[in-house]
PDB file of N, CA, C and O in Angstrom:
ATOM      1  N   MET A   1       0.821  -1.170   0.000  1.00  0.00           N
ATOM      2  CA  MET A   1       0.000   0.000   0.000  1.00  0.00           C
ATOM      3  C   MET A   1       0.883   1.258   0.000  1.00  0.00           C
ATOM      4  O   MET A   1       0.618   2.214  -0.729  1.00  0.00           O
ATOM      5  N   LYS A   2       1.933   1.239   0.828  1.00  0.00           N
ATOM      6  CA  LYS A   2       2.839   2.387   0.852  1.00  0.00           C
ATOM      7  C   LYS A   2       3.508   2.566  -0.501  1.00  0.00           C
ATOM      8  O   LYS A   2       3.772   3.688  -0.934  1.00  0.00           O
ATOM      9  N   ARG A   3       3.778   1.446  -1.162  1.00  0.00           N
ATOM     10  CA  ARG A   3       4.384   1.496  -2.493  1.00  0.00           C
ATOM     11  C   ARG A   3       3.442   2.171  -3.491  1.00  0.00           C
ATOM     12  O   ARG A   3       3.881   2.952  -4.335  1.00  0.00           O
ATOM     13  N   LYS A   4       2.137   1.865  -3.390  1.00  0.00           N
ATOM     14  CA  LYS A   4       1.161   2.495  -4.269  1.00  0.00           C
ATOM     15  C   LYS A   4       1.137   4.004  -4.059  1.00  0.00           C
ATOM     16  O   LYS A   4       1.059   4.777  -5.014  1.00  0.00           O
ATOM     17  N   ILE A   5       1.206   4.410  -2.785  1.00  0.00           N
ATOM     18  CA  ILE A   5       1.194   5.845  -2.479  1.00  0.00           C
ATOM     19  C   ILE A   5       2.415   6.520  -3.089  1.00  0.00           C
ATOM     20  O   ILE A   5       2.298   7.587  -3.691  1.00  0.00           O
ATOM     21  N   LYS A   6       3.595   5.899  -2.937  1.00  0.00           N
ATOM     22  CA  LYS A   6       4.810   6.474  -3.517  1.00  0.00           C
ATOM     23  C   LYS A   6       4.696   6.577  -5.032  1.00  0.00           C
ATOM     24  O   LYS A   6       5.091   7.581  -5.624  1.00  0.00           O
ATOM     25  N   ASP A   7       4.150   5.526  -5.663  1.00  0.00           N
ATOM     26  CA  ASP A   7       3.984   5.540  -7.113  1.00  0.00           C
ATOM     27  C   ASP A   7       3.061   6.665  -7.561  1.00  0.00           C
ATOM     28  O   ASP A   7       3.342   7.369  -8.531  1.00  0.00           O
ATOM     29  N   ARG A   8       1.946   6.822  -6.833  1.00  0.00           N
ATOM     30  CA  ARG A   8       0.985   7.872  -7.212  1.00  0.00           C
ATOM     31  C   ARG A   8       1.580   9.262  -6.998  1.00  0.00           C
ATOM     32  O   ARG A   8       1.360  10.166  -7.804  1.00  0.00           O
ATOM     33  N   ARG A   9       2.335   9.430  -5.909  1.00  0.00           N
ATOM     34  CA  ARG A   9       2.976  10.740  -5.684  1.00  0.00           C
ATOM     35  C   ARG A   9       4.009  11.030  -6.757  1.00  0.00           C
ATOM     36  O   ARG A   9       4.148  12.171  -7.198  1.00  0.00           O
ATOM     37  N   SER A  10       4.732  10.005  -7.178  1.00  0.00           N
ATOM     38  CA  SER A  10       5.706  10.170  -8.257  1.00  0.00           C
ATOM     39  C   SER A  10       5.007  10.575  -9.551  1.00  0.00           C
ATOM     40  O   SER A  10       5.489  11.428 -10.297  1.00  0.00           O
ATOM     41  N   MET A  11       3.862   9.944  -9.799  1.00  0.00           N
ATOM     42  CA  MET A  11       3.094  10.297 -10.994  1.00  0.00           C
ATOM     43  C   MET A  11       2.642  11.750 -10.922  1.00  0.00           C
ATOM     44  O   MET A  11       2.636  12.455 -11.931  1.00  0.00           O
ATOM     45  N   LEU A  12       2.267  12.193  -9.733  1.00  0.00           N
ATOM     46  CA  LEU A  12       1.853  13.582  -9.568  1.00  0.00           C
ATOM     47  C   LEU A  12       2.985  14.534  -9.937  1.00  0.00           C
ATOM     48  O   LEU A  12       2.769  15.533 -10.622  1.00  0.00           O
ATOM     49  N   LYS A  13       4.184  14.218  -9.480  1.00  0.00           N
ATOM     50  CA  LYS A  13       5.329  15.087  -9.743  1.00  0.00           C
ATOM     51  C   LYS A  13       5.600  15.231 -11.232  1.00  0.00           C
ATOM     52  O   LYS A  13       5.967  16.305 -11.708  1.00  0.00           O
ATOM     53  N   HIS A  14       5.417  14.143 -11.957  1.00  0.00           N
ATOM     54  CA  HIS A  14       5.746  14.149 -13.379  1.00  0.00           C
ATOM     55  C   HIS A  14       4.547  14.426 -14.277  1.00  0.00           C
ATOM     56  O   HIS A  14       4.706  14.569 -15.489  1.00  0.00           O
ATOM     57  N   ASN A  15       3.359  14.504 -13.706  1.00  0.00           N
ATOM     58  CA  ASN A  15       2.151  14.618 -14.501  1.00  0.00           C
ATOM     59  C   ASN A  15       1.440  15.955 -14.310  1.00  0.00           C
ATOM     60  O   ASN A  15       0.352  16.157 -14.850  1.00  0.00           O
ATOM     61  N   ILE A  16       2.036  16.864 -13.555  1.00  0.00           N
ATOM     62  CA  ILE A  16       1.367  18.138 -13.289  1.00  0.00           C
ATOM     63  C   ILE A  16       1.455  19.024 -14.530  1.00  0.00           C
ATOM     64  O   ILE A  16       2.537  19.325 -15.035  1.00  0.00           O
ATOM     65  N   LYS A  17       0.277  19.427 -14.997  1.00  0.00           N
ATOM     66  CA  LYS A  17       0.198  20.301 -16.158  1.00  0.00           C
ATOM     67  C   LYS A  17      -0.680  21.483 -15.773  1.00  0.00           C
ATOM     68  O   LYS A  17      -1.600  21.340 -14.968  1.00  0.00           O
ATOM     69  N   PRO A  18      -0.403  22.631 -16.336  1.00  0.00           N
ATOM     70  CA  PRO A  18      -1.253  23.776 -16.009  1.00  0.00           C
ATOM     71  C   PRO A  18      -2.672  23.545 -16.534  1.00  0.00           C
ATOM     72  O   PRO A  18      -2.863  22.936 -17.587  1.00  0.00           O
ATOM     73  N   ILE A  19      -3.654  24.035 -15.795  1.00  0.00           N
ATOM     74  CA  ILE A  19      -5.051  23.894 -16.193  1.00  0.00           C
ATOM     75  C   ILE A  19      -5.462  25.117 -16.995  1.00  0.00           C
ATOM     76  O   ILE A  19      -5.260  26.255 -16.572  1.00  0.00           O
ATOM     77  N   ASP A  20      -6.036  24.862 -18.150  1.00  0.00           N
ATOM     78  CA  ASP A  20      -6.543  25.941 -18.990  1.00  0.00           C
ATOM     79  C   ASP A  20      -8.016  26.144 -18.619  1.00  0.00           C
ATOM     80  O   ASP A  20      -8.881  25.386 -19.057  1.00  0.00           O
ATOM     81  N   TYR A  21      -8.288  27.156 -17.823  1.00  0.00           N
ATOM     82  CA  TYR A  21      -9.645  27.396 -17.355  1.00  0.00           C
ATOM     83  C   TYR A  21     -10.551  27.968 -18.445  1.00  0.00           C
ATOM     84  O   TYR A  21     -11.764  28.064 -18.257  1.00  0.00           O
ATOM     85  N   ALA A  22      -9.970  28.344 -19.574  1.00  0.00           N
ATOM     86  CA  ALA A  22     -10.775  28.838 -20.688  1.00  0.00           C
ATOM     87  C   ALA A  22     -11.527  27.674 -21.342  1.00  0.00           C
ATOM     88  O   ALA A  22     -12.581  27.871 -21.947  1.00  0.00           O
ATOM     89  N   LYS A  23     -10.979  26.464 -21.217  1.00  0.00           N
ATOM     90  CA  LYS A  23     -11.617  25.288 -21.800  1.00  0.00           C
ATOM     91  C   LYS A  23     -12.577  24.669 -20.791  1.00  0.00           C
ATOM     92  O   LYS A  23     -12.383  24.760 -19.579  1.00  0.00           O
ATOM     93  N   GLU A  24     -13.600  24.049 -21.321  1.00  0.00           N
ATOM     94  CA  GLU A  24     -14.551  23.358 -20.453  1.00  0.00           C
ATOM     95  C   GLU A  24     -13.886  22.104 -19.908  1.00  0.00           C
ATOM     96  O   GLU A  24     -13.264  21.353 -20.659  1.00  0.00           O
ATOM     97  N   GLN A  25     -14.014  21.873 -18.596  1.00  0.00           N
ATOM     98  CA  GLN A  25     -13.404  20.715 -17.961  1.00  0.00           C
ATOM     99  C   GLN A  25     -14.362  19.533 -18.002  1.00  0.00           C
ATOM    100  O   GLN A  25     -15.526  19.657 -17.622  1.00  0.00           O
ATOM    101  N   ILE A  26     -13.874  18.397 -18.459  1.00  0.00           N
ATOM    102  CA  ILE A  26     -14.671  17.180 -18.504  1.00  0.00           C
ATOM    103  C   ILE A  26     -14.107  16.228 -17.467  1.00  0.00           C
ATOM    104  O   ILE A  26     -12.930  15.871 -17.523  1.00  0.00           O
ATOM    105  N   LYS A  27     -14.938  15.813 -16.518  1.00  0.00           N
ATOM    106  CA  LYS A  27     -14.488  14.939 -15.430  1.00  0.00           C
ATOM    107  C   LYS A  27     -14.574  13.479 -15.845  1.00  0.00           C
ATOM    108  O   LYS A  27     -15.395  13.104 -16.683  1.00  0.00           O
ATOM    109  N   GLY A  28     -13.707  12.654 -15.242  1.00  0.00           N
ATOM    110  CA  GLY A  28     -13.775  11.209 -15.423  1.00  0.00           C
ATOM    111  C   GLY A  28     -13.052  10.683 -16.639  1.00  0.00           C
ATOM    112  O   GLY A  28     -13.120   9.485 -16.914  1.00  0.00           O
ATOM    113  N   GLY A  29     -12.374  11.515 -17.364  1.00  0.00           N
ATOM    114  CA  GLY A  29     -11.724  11.066 -18.581  1.00  0.00           C
ATOM    115  C   GLY A  29     -10.387  10.388 -18.343  1.00  0.00           C
ATOM    116  O   GLY A  29     -10.153   9.294 -18.856  1.00  0.00           O
ATOM    117  N   ASN A  30      -9.511  11.010 -17.581  1.00  0.00           N
ATOM    118  CA  ASN A  30      -8.152  10.508 -17.398  1.00  0.00           C
ATOM    119  C   ASN A  30      -8.021   9.840 -16.038  1.00  0.00           C
ATOM    120  O   ASN A  30      -8.219  10.469 -15.000  1.00  0.00           O
ATOM    121  N   LYS A  31      -7.684   8.558 -16.060  1.00  0.00           N
ATOM    122  CA  LYS A  31      -7.524   7.792 -14.823  1.00  0.00           C
ATOM    123  C   LYS A  31      -6.398   8.346 -13.964  1.00  0.00           C
ATOM    124  O   LYS A  31      -6.464   8.262 -12.738  1.00  0.00           O
ATOM    125  N   TYR A  32      -5.372   8.906 -14.577  1.00  0.00           N
ATOM    126  CA  TYR A  32      -4.214   9.411 -13.841  1.00  0.00           C
ATOM    127  C   TYR A  32      -4.161  10.934 -13.836  1.00  0.00           C
ATOM    128  O   TYR A  32      -3.081  11.524 -13.858  1.00  0.00           O
ATOM    129  N   SER A  33      -5.323  11.563 -13.807  1.00  0.00           N
ATOM    130  CA  SER A  33      -5.328  13.018 -13.712  1.00  0.00           C
ATOM    131  C   SER A  33      -4.876  13.425 -12.317  1.00  0.00           C
ATOM    132  O   SER A  33      -4.878  12.613 -11.392  1.00  0.00           O
ATOM    133  N   TRP A  34      -4.499  14.655 -12.178  1.00  0.00           N
ATOM    134  CA  TRP A  34      -3.995  15.184 -10.915  1.00  0.00           C
ATOM    135  C   TRP A  34      -5.012  14.984  -9.803  1.00  0.00           C
ATOM    136  O   TRP A  34      -4.659  14.531  -8.714  1.00  0.00           O
ATOM    137  N   ASP A  35      -6.270  15.316 -10.067  1.00  0.00           N
ATOM    138  CA  ASP A  35      -7.330  15.170  -9.065  1.00  0.00           C
ATOM    139  C   ASP A  35      -7.510  13.711  -8.655  1.00  0.00           C
ATOM    140  O   ASP A  35      -7.630  13.402  -7.469  1.00  0.00           O
ATOM    141  N   ASN A  36      -7.529  12.824  -9.638  1.00  0.00           N
ATOM    142  CA  ASN A  36      -7.730  11.402  -9.337  1.00  0.00           C
ATOM    143  C   ASN A  36      -6.562  10.822  -8.548  1.00  0.00           C
ATOM    144  O   ASN A  36      -6.768   9.991  -7.664  1.00  0.00           O
ATOM    145  N   LEU A  37      -5.340  11.246  -8.855  1.00  0.00           N
ATOM    146  CA  LEU A  37      -4.178  10.749  -8.116  1.00  0.00           C
ATOM    147  C   LEU A  37      -4.222  11.200  -6.663  1.00  0.00           C
ATOM    148  O   LEU A  37      -3.936  10.412  -5.762  1.00  0.00           O
ATOM    149  N   ILE A  38      -4.573  12.445  -6.427  1.00  0.00           N
ATOM    150  CA  ILE A  38      -4.684  12.951  -5.055  1.00  0.00           C
ATOM    151  C   ILE A  38      -5.781  12.197  -4.319  1.00  0.00           C
ATOM    152  O   ILE A  38      -5.604  11.808  -3.165  1.00  0.00           O
ATOM    153  N   TYR A  39      -6.909  11.990  -4.980  1.00  0.00           N
ATOM    154  CA  TYR A  39      -8.023  11.248  -4.380  1.00  0.00           C
ATOM    155  C   TYR A  39      -7.594   9.823  -4.026  1.00  0.00           C
ATOM    156  O   TYR A  39      -7.919   9.327  -2.947  1.00  0.00           O
ATOM    157  N   GLU A  40      -6.868   9.168  -4.928  1.00  0.00           N
ATOM    158  CA  GLU A  40      -6.417   7.797  -4.683  1.00  0.00           C
ATOM    159  C   GLU A  40      -5.418   7.740  -3.527  1.00  0.00           C
ATOM    160  O   GLU A  40      -5.489   6.834  -2.697  1.00  0.00           O
ATOM    161  N   ILE A  41      -4.491   8.694  -3.465  1.00  0.00           N
ATOM    162  CA  ILE A  41      -3.520   8.755  -2.361  1.00  0.00           C
ATOM    163  C   ILE A  41      -4.256   8.945  -1.033  1.00  0.00           C
ATOM    164  O   ILE A  41      -3.943   8.277  -0.047  1.00  0.00           O
ATOM    165  N   ASP A  42      -5.225   9.850  -1.008  1.00  0.00           N
ATOM    166  CA  ASP A  42      -5.998  10.076   0.217  1.00  0.00           C
ATOM    167  C   ASP A  42      -6.713   8.800   0.662  1.00  0.00           C
ATOM    168  O   ASP A  42      -6.723   8.470   1.848  1.00  0.00           O
ATOM    169  N   ASN A  43      -7.310   8.087  -0.292  1.00  0.00           N
ATOM    170  CA  ASN A  43      -8.005   6.839   0.047  1.00  0.00           C
ATOM    171  C   ASN A  43      -7.047   5.783   0.583  1.00  0.00           C
ATOM    172  O   ASN A  43      -7.372   5.077   1.538  1.00  0.00           O
ATOM    173  N   LEU A  44      -5.867   5.668  -0.024  1.00  0.00           N
ATOM    174  CA  LEU A  44      -4.887   4.692   0.450  1.00  0.00           C
ATOM    175  C   LEU A  44      -4.395   5.047   1.857  1.00  0.00           C
ATOM    176  O   LEU A  44      -4.251   4.168   2.706  1.00  0.00           O
ATOM    177  N   GLU A  45      -4.140   6.327   2.098  1.00  0.00           N
ATOM    178  CA  GLU A  45      -3.701   6.745   3.430  1.00  0.00           C
ATOM    179  C   GLU A  45      -4.804   6.507   4.462  1.00  0.00           C
ATOM    180  O   GLU A  45      -4.520   6.098   5.587  1.00  0.00           O
ATOM    181  N   ARG A  46      -6.046   6.757   4.092  1.00  0.00           N
ATOM    182  CA  ARG A  46      -7.174   6.512   4.991  1.00  0.00           C
ATOM    183  C   ARG A  46      -7.286   5.016   5.298  1.00  0.00           C
ATOM    184  O   ARG A  46      -7.577   4.632   6.430  1.00  0.00           O
ATOM    185  N   GLU A  47      -7.054   4.175   4.288  1.00  0.00           N
ATOM    186  CA  GLU A  47      -7.102   2.727   4.484  1.00  0.00           C
ATOM    187  C   GLU A  47      -6.002   2.264   5.444  1.00  0.00           C
ATOM    188  O   GLU A  47      -6.230   1.387   6.276  1.00  0.00           O
ATOM    189  N   ILE A  48      -4.812   2.854   5.326  1.00  0.00           N
ATOM    190  CA  ILE A  48      -3.711   2.535   6.244  1.00  0.00           C
ATOM    191  C   ILE A  48      -4.094   2.903   7.673  1.00  0.00           C
ATOM    192  O   ILE A  48      -3.858   2.131   8.602  1.00  0.00           O
ATOM    193  N   ILE A  49      -4.679   4.069   7.845  1.00  0.00           N
ATOM    194  CA  ILE A  49      -5.091   4.514   9.184  1.00  0.00           C
ATOM    195  C   ILE A  49      -6.151   3.582   9.747  1.00  0.00           C
ATOM    196  O   ILE A  49      -6.073   3.188  10.911  1.00  0.00           O
ATOM    197  N   ASP A  50      -7.145   3.223   8.935  1.00  0.00           N
ATOM    198  CA  ASP A  50      -8.201   2.309   9.398  1.00  0.00           C
ATOM    199  C   ASP A  50      -7.628   0.956   9.786  1.00  0.00           C
ATOM    200  O   ASP A  50      -8.021   0.383  10.803  1.00  0.00           O
ATOM    201  N   ASN A  51      -6.701   0.439   8.985  1.00  0.00           N
ATOM    202  CA  ASN A  51      -6.073  -0.848   9.298  1.00  0.00           C
ATOM    203  C   ASN A  51      -5.257  -0.777  10.583  1.00  0.00           C
ATOM    204  O   ASN A  51      -5.248  -1.724  11.369  1.00  0.00           O
ATOM    205  N   THR A  52      -4.577   0.337  10.795  1.00  0.00           N
ATOM    206  CA  THR A  52      -3.781   0.521  12.004  1.00  0.00           C
ATOM    207  C   THR A  52      -4.679   0.572  13.236  1.00  0.00           C
ATOM    208  O   THR A  52      -4.346  -0.012  14.268  1.00  0.00           O
ATOM    209  N   VAL A  53      -5.800   1.255  13.139  1.00  0.00           N
ATOM    210  CA  VAL A  53      -6.749   1.330  14.257  1.00  0.00           C
ATOM    211  C   VAL A  53      -7.268  -0.066  14.587  1.00  0.00           C
ATOM    212  O   VAL A  53      -7.353  -0.428  15.760  1.00  0.00           O
ATOM    213  N   GLU A  54      -7.615  -0.851  13.575  1.00  0.00           N
ATOM    214  CA  GLU A  54      -8.088  -2.215  13.796  1.00  0.00           C
ATOM    215  C   GLU A  54      -7.008  -3.073  14.461  1.00  0.00           C
ATOM    216  O   GLU A  54      -7.301  -3.866  15.356  1.00  0.00           O
ATOM    217  N   LEU A  55      -5.772  -2.911  14.022  1.00  0.00           N
ATOM    218  CA  LEU A  55      -4.660  -3.663  14.600  1.00  0.00           C
ATOM    219  C   LEU A  55      -4.487  -3.328  16.079  1.00  0.00           C
ATOM    220  O   LEU A  55      -4.301  -4.224  16.903  1.00  0.00           O
ATOM    221  N   VAL A  56      -4.546  -2.055  16.414  1.00  0.00           N
ATOM    222  CA  VAL A  56      -4.390  -1.637  17.806  1.00  0.00           C
ATOM    223  C   VAL A  56      -5.529  -2.194  18.661  1.00  0.00           C
ATOM    224  O   VAL A  56      -5.296  -2.633  19.787  1.00  0.00           O
ATOM    225  N   LYS A  57      -6.755  -2.179  18.140  1.00  0.00           N
ATOM    226  CA  LYS A  57      -7.884  -2.753  18.878  1.00  0.00           C
ATOM    227  C   LYS A  57      -7.661  -4.235  19.140  1.00  0.00           C
ATOM    228  O   LYS A  57      -7.892  -4.716  20.249  1.00  0.00           O
ATOM    229  N   THR A  58      -7.214  -4.952  18.125  1.00  0.00           N
ATOM    230  CA  THR A  58      -6.963  -6.382  18.272  1.00  0.00           C
ATOM    231  C   THR A  58      -5.847  -6.637  19.275  1.00  0.00           C
ATOM    232  O   THR A  58      -5.954  -7.545  20.099  1.00  0.00           O
ATOM    233  N   GLU A  59      -4.782  -5.851  19.219  1.00  0.00           N
ATOM    234  CA  GLU A  59      -3.684  -6.003  20.178  1.00  0.00           C
ATOM    235  C   GLU A  59      -4.178  -5.772  21.610  1.00  0.00           C
ATOM    236  O   GLU A  59      -3.774  -6.490  22.524  1.00  0.00           O
ATOM    237  N   ARG A  60      -5.037  -4.790  21.808  1.00  0.00           N
ATOM    238  CA  ARG A  60      -5.574  -4.530  23.146  1.00  0.00           C
ATOM    239  C   ARG A  60      -6.413  -5.705  23.640  1.00  0.00           C
ATOM    240  O   ARG A  60      -6.329  -6.086  24.808  1.00  0.00           O
ATOM    241  N   GLU A  61      -7.221  -6.276  22.750  1.00  0.00           N
ATOM    242  CA  GLU A  61      -8.031  -7.438  23.137  1.00  0.00           C
ATOM    243  C   GLU A  61      -7.134  -8.606  23.544  1.00  0.00           C
ATOM    244  O   GLU A  61      -7.392  -9.274  24.545  1.00  0.00           O
ATOM    245  N   ILE A  62      -6.087  -8.847  22.768  1.00  0.00           N
ATOM    246  CA  ILE A  62      -5.150  -9.933  23.073  1.00  0.00           C
ATOM    247  C   ILE A  62      -4.453  -9.654  24.401  1.00  0.00           C
ATOM    248  O   ILE A  62      -4.321 -10.546  25.239  1.00  0.00           O
ATOM    249  N   PHE A  63      -4.008  -8.412  24.589  1.00  0.00           N
ATOM    250  CA  PHE A  63      -3.326  -8.055  25.821  1.00  0.00           C
ATOM    251  C   PHE A  63      -4.246  -8.258  27.032  1.00  0.00           C
ATOM    252  O   PHE A  63      -3.809  -8.759  28.068  1.00  0.00           O
ATOM    253  N   ASP A  64      -5.510  -7.873  26.898  1.00  0.00           N
ATOM    254  CA  ASP A  64      -6.460  -8.063  28.000  1.00  0.00           C
ATOM    255  C   ASP A  64      -6.645  -9.542  28.317  1.00  0.00           C
ATOM    256  O   ASP A  64      -6.740  -9.921  29.484  1.00  0.00           O
ATOM    257  N   CYS A  65      -6.697 -10.372  27.292  1.00  0.00           N
ATOM    258  CA  CYS A  65      -6.828 -11.820  27.515  1.00  0.00           C
ATOM    259  C   CYS A  65      -5.587 -12.370  28.220  1.00  0.00           C
ATOM    260  O   CYS A  65      -5.695 -13.154  29.162  1.00  0.00           O
ATOM    261  N   ILE A  66      -4.423 -11.955  27.758  1.00  0.00           N
ATOM    262  CA  ILE A  66      -3.164 -12.433  28.356  1.00  0.00           C
ATOM    263  C   ILE A  66      -3.049 -11.949  29.799  1.00  0.00           C
ATOM    264  O   ILE A  66      -2.587 -12.684  30.672  1.00  0.00           O
ATOM    265  N   LYS A  67      -3.463 -10.732  30.041  1.00  0.00           N
ATOM    266  CA  LYS A  67      -3.391 -10.157  31.382  1.00  0.00           C
ATOM    267  C   LYS A  67      -4.217 -10.957  32.388  1.00  0.00           C
ATOM    268  O   LYS A  67      -3.910 -10.961  33.580  1.00  0.00           O
ATOM    269  N   ASN A  68      -5.248 -11.625  31.916  1.00  0.00           N
ATOM    270  CA  ASN A  68      -6.125 -12.398  32.792  1.00  0.00           C
ATOM    271  C   ASN A  68      -5.644 -13.822  33.057  1.00  0.00           C
ATOM    272  O   ASN A  68      -6.272 -14.556  33.820  1.00  0.00           O
ATOM    273  N   VAL A  69      -4.541 -14.215  32.435  1.00  0.00           N
ATOM    274  CA  VAL A  69      -3.992 -15.546  32.692  1.00  0.00           C
ATOM    275  C   VAL A  69      -3.359 -15.525  34.080  1.00  0.00           C
ATOM    276  O   VAL A  69      -2.536 -14.661  34.381  1.00  0.00           O
ATOM    277  N   GLU A  70      -3.738 -16.459  34.903  1.00  0.00           N
ATOM    278  CA  GLU A  70      -3.277 -16.452  36.297  1.00  0.00           C
ATOM    279  C   GLU A  70      -1.829 -16.903  36.449  1.00  0.00           C
ATOM    280  O   GLU A  70      -1.075 -16.319  37.227  1.00  0.00           O
ATOM    281  N   ASP A  71      -1.446 -17.918  35.726  1.00  0.00           N
ATOM    282  CA  ASP A  71      -0.094 -18.469  35.848  1.00  0.00           C
ATOM    283  C   ASP A  71       0.919 -17.489  35.243  1.00  0.00           C
ATOM    284  O   ASP A  71       0.854 -17.149  34.061  1.00  0.00           O
ATOM    285  N   LEU A  72       1.851 -17.050  36.087  1.00  0.00           N
ATOM    286  CA  LEU A  72       2.832 -16.051  35.656  1.00  0.00           C
ATOM    287  C   LEU A  72       3.683 -16.538  34.487  1.00  0.00           C
ATOM    288  O   LEU A  72       3.946 -15.770  33.562  1.00  0.00           O
ATOM    289  N   GLN A  73       4.115 -17.786  34.508  1.00  0.00           N
ATOM    290  CA  GLN A  73       4.949 -18.309  33.429  1.00  0.00           C
ATOM    291  C   GLN A  73       4.196 -18.325  32.100  1.00  0.00           C
ATOM    292  O   GLN A  73       4.742 -17.933  31.069  1.00  0.00           O
ATOM    293  N   TYR A  74       2.968 -18.769  32.124  1.00  0.00           N
ATOM    294  CA  TYR A  74       2.161 -18.773  30.905  1.00  0.00           C
ATOM    295  C   TYR A  74       1.909 -17.351  30.403  1.00  0.00           C
ATOM    296  O   TYR A  74       1.961 -17.081  29.203  1.00  0.00           O
ATOM    297  N   ARG A  75       1.640 -16.460  31.338  1.00  0.00           N
ATOM    298  CA  ARG A  75       1.397 -15.069  30.959  1.00  0.00           C
ATOM    299  C   ARG A  75       2.626 -14.478  30.279  1.00  0.00           C
ATOM    300  O   ARG A  75       2.505 -13.822  29.244  1.00  0.00           O
ATOM    301  N   LEU A  76       3.829 -14.706  30.862  1.00  0.00           N
ATOM    302  CA  LEU A  76       5.064 -14.204  30.251  1.00  0.00           C
ATOM    303  C   LEU A  76       5.311 -14.853  28.894  1.00  0.00           C
ATOM    304  O   LEU A  76       5.727 -14.190  27.944  1.00  0.00           O
ATOM    305  N   LEU A  77       5.055 -16.133  28.816  1.00  0.00           N
ATOM    306  CA  LEU A  77       5.221 -16.841  27.548  1.00  0.00           C
ATOM    307  C   LEU A  77       4.343 -16.232  26.456  1.00  0.00           C
ATOM    308  O   LEU A  77       4.800 -16.004  25.336  1.00  0.00           O
ATOM    309  N   LEU A  78       3.099 -15.975  26.787  1.00  0.00           N
ATOM    310  CA  LEU A  78       2.181 -15.373  25.816  1.00  0.00           C
ATOM    311  C   LEU A  78       2.594 -13.945  25.448  1.00  0.00           C
ATOM    312  O   LEU A  78       2.491 -13.541  24.290  1.00  0.00           O
ATOM    313  N   GLN A  79       3.053 -13.200  26.426  1.00  0.00           N
ATOM    314  CA  GLN A  79       3.519 -11.839  26.132  1.00  0.00           C
ATOM    315  C   GLN A  79       4.728 -11.866  25.203  1.00  0.00           C
ATOM    316  O   GLN A  79       4.787 -11.096  24.245  1.00  0.00           O
ATOM    317  N   TYR A  80       5.685 -12.737  25.473  1.00  0.00           N
ATOM    318  CA  TYR A  80       6.857 -12.850  24.604  1.00  0.00           C
ATOM    319  C   TYR A  80       6.440 -13.233  23.192  1.00  0.00           C
ATOM    320  O   TYR A  80       6.947 -12.687  22.212  1.00  0.00           O
ATOM    321  N   ARG A  81       5.512 -14.176  23.098  1.00  0.00           N
ATOM    322  CA  ARG A  81       5.114 -14.678  21.789  1.00  0.00           C
ATOM    323  C   ARG A  81       4.353 -13.645  20.978  1.00  0.00           C
ATOM    324  O   ARG A  81       4.651 -13.442  19.801  1.00  0.00           O
ATOM    325  N   TYR A  82       3.373 -12.988  21.588  1.00  0.00           N
ATOM    326  CA  TYR A  82       2.490 -12.105  20.833  1.00  0.00           C
ATOM    327  C   TYR A  82       2.932 -10.650  20.776  1.00  0.00           C
ATOM    328  O   TYR A  82       2.525  -9.925  19.868  1.00  0.00           O
ATOM    329  N   PHE A  83       3.739 -10.210  21.704  1.00  0.00           N
ATOM    330  CA  PHE A  83       4.129  -8.809  21.687  1.00  0.00           C
ATOM    331  C   PHE A  83       5.617  -8.602  21.407  1.00  0.00           C
ATOM    332  O   PHE A  83       6.002  -7.578  20.842  1.00  0.00           O
ATOM    333  N   ASP A  84       6.445  -9.551  21.790  1.00  0.00           N
ATOM    334  CA  ASP A  84       7.871  -9.429  21.533  1.00  0.00           C
ATOM    335  C   ASP A  84       8.294 -10.292  20.346  1.00  0.00           C
ATOM    336  O   ASP A  84       9.450 -10.258  19.926  1.00  0.00           O
ATOM    337  N   CYS A  85       7.348 -11.067  19.807  1.00  0.00           N
ATOM    338  CA  CYS A  85       7.579 -11.931  18.635  1.00  0.00           C
ATOM    339  C   CYS A  85       8.734 -12.904  18.859  1.00  0.00           C
ATOM    340  O   CYS A  85       9.513 -13.166  17.942  1.00  0.00           O
ATOM    341  N   LYS A  86       8.846 -13.432  20.057  1.00  0.00           N
ATOM    342  CA  LYS A  86       9.893 -14.388  20.362  1.00  0.00           C
ATOM    343  C   LYS A  86       9.331 -15.806  20.300  1.00  0.00           C
ATOM    344  O   LYS A  86       8.147 -16.028  20.550  1.00  0.00           O
ATOM    345  N   ARG A  87      10.197 -16.760  19.964  1.00  0.00           N
ATOM    346  CA  ARG A  87       9.800 -18.154  19.895  1.00  0.00           C
ATOM    347  C   ARG A  87      10.541 -18.949  20.950  1.00  0.00           C
ATOM    348  O   ARG A  87      11.621 -18.566  21.400  1.00  0.00           O
ATOM    349  N   LEU A  88       9.948 -20.049  21.330  1.00  0.00           N
ATOM    350  CA  LEU A  88      10.591 -20.916  22.309  1.00  0.00           C
ATOM    351  C   LEU A  88      11.661 -21.778  21.646  1.00  0.00           C
ATOM    352  O   LEU A  88      12.710 -22.039  22.236  1.00  0.00           O
ATOM    353  N   VAL A  89      11.398 -22.207  20.451  1.00  0.00           N
ATOM    354  CA  VAL A  89      12.340 -23.073  19.738  1.00  0.00           C
ATOM    355  C   VAL A  89      12.809 -22.381  18.480  1.00  0.00           C
ATOM    356  O   VAL A  89      12.078 -21.626  17.839  1.00  0.00           O
ATOM    357  N   ARG A  90      14.039 -22.661  18.154  1.00  0.00           N
ATOM    358  CA  ARG A  90      14.590 -22.090  16.924  1.00  0.00           C
ATOM    359  C   ARG A  90      14.350 -23.057  15.780  1.00  0.00           C
ATOM    360  O   ARG A  90      14.385 -24.275  15.958  1.00  0.00           O
ATOM    361  N   ASP A  91      14.107 -22.505  14.615  1.00  0.00           N
ATOM    362  CA  ASP A  91      13.864 -23.340  13.426  1.00  0.00           C
ATOM    363  C   ASP A  91      15.140 -23.922  12.881  1.00  0.00           C
ATOM    364  O   ASP A  91      15.112 -24.647  11.886  1.00  0.00           O
TER     365      ASP A  91
END
């Protein structure tokens, strides 16, 4: 997704043309017009934010579940596994 944003921003840099306001503007013609690229970048950034919010909610739910484990060793094991990304055995 970040790659798409970079690509669209690059297209913006190389695709900016002055607008002739004397001519009638027709919308929807060019898929890579300046307006459409900005709109697409905004949508991709919004999608990243929404995905990040969902991830944080899920992490909080997992943390709350782990926090309720009574056995200290199991609780630490789960914390290492899900939050520190550590494994017990090496591959």
